[in-house]
C-alpha positions as CSV (number, residue, x, y, z in Angstrom):
1,X,10.6,-0.8,-37.4
2,X,10.2,1.4,-40.5
3,X,12.9,1.4,-43.0
4,X,13.9,5.1,-42.2
5,X,15.1,3.7,-39.0
6,X,16.7,0.9,-40.4
7,X,18.7,3.1,-42.5
8,X,19.8,5.2,-39.6
9,X,20.9,2.2,-37.6
10,X,22.7,0.7,-40.3
11,X,24.4,4.2,-41.1
12,X,25.3,4.6,-37.3
13,X,26.9,1.4,-37.2
14,X,28.9,2.0,-40.1
15,X,30.0,5.1,-38.7
16,X,31.1,3.6,-35.5
17,X,32.9,0.3,-37.3
18,X,35.0,3.2,-39.5
19,X,36.0,4.7,-36.4
20,X,37.3,1.4,-34.8
21,X,38.7,0.5,-38.1
22,X,40.7,3.8,-38.4
23,X,41.8,3.7,-34.6
24,X,42.9,0.0,-34.8
25,X,45.0,0.3,-37.9
26,X,45.9,4.0,-37.4
27,X,44.7,5.1,-41.0
28,X,42.5,8.0,-42.3
29,X,38.6,7.4,-41.9
30,X,38.4,7.3,-45.8
31,X,40.7,4.4,-45.7
32,X,38.9,2.6,-42.9
33,X,35.5,3.3,-45.1
34,X,37.4,1.6,-48.0
35,X,38.2,-1.3,-46.1
36,X,35.0,-1.8,-44.7
37,X,33.0,-1.5,-47.9
38,X,35.1,-4.0,-49.5
39,X,34.3,-6.5,-46.8
40,X,31.6,-9.5,-46.8
41,X,30.4,-7.8,-43.1
42,X,29.6,-4.6,-44.8
43,X,27.3,-6.2,-47.5
44,X,25.6,-8.3,-44.6
45,X,25.1,-5.1,-42.7
46,X,23.9,-3.3,-45.8
47,X,21.2,-5.8,-46.0
48,X,18.0,-4.8,-44.1
49,X,17.0,-8.5,-44.2
50,X,20.1,-9.7,-41.8
51,X,19.3,-7.0,-39.2
52,X,23.3,-7.0,-38.2
53,X,22.8,-3.4,-37.2
54,X,21.3,-5.2,-34.0
55,X,24.8,-6.6,-32.7
56,X,27.0,-4.2,-30.6
57,X,29.6,-2.3,-32.2
58,X,32.2,-4.4,-30.5
59,X,30.7,-7.7,-31.8
60,X,30.7,-6.2,-35.3
61,X,34.5,-5.2,-34.8
62,X,35.4,-8.5,-33.9
63,X,33.5,-9.8,-36.9
64,X,35.5,-7.3,-39.2
65,X,39.0,-8.5,-37.6
66,X,38.1,-11.9,-38.1
67,X,37.0,-11.6,-41.6
68,X,40.1,-9.7,-42.3
69,X,42.5,-12.2,-41.0
70,X,40.5,-15.2,-42.2
71,X,38.4,-14.3,-45.1
72,X,35.2,-15.3,-43.1
73,X,33.4,-13.7,-40.0
74,X,31.3,-15.5,-37.3
75,X,28.5,-14.1,-35.9
76,X,29.0,-13.2,-32.0
77,X,26.9,-12.0,-29.3
78,X,23.7,-10.3,-30.2
């Protein structure tokens, strides 16, 4: 897959994650974005080599919550 398609998929997953975080914590979209951008999961998602964007938004959200709670996340599903 070419890099422009990868970037689009990453951006789409980030938007979905931010929406899920916003709704779950009842915060603004910008606050949700800041929470995500400061996570280890975001760093992995941003790295095209990890191919984290292939995971479902549900699995990524579970990973985010786990990291928020424990400081680490487990890779689920796929």
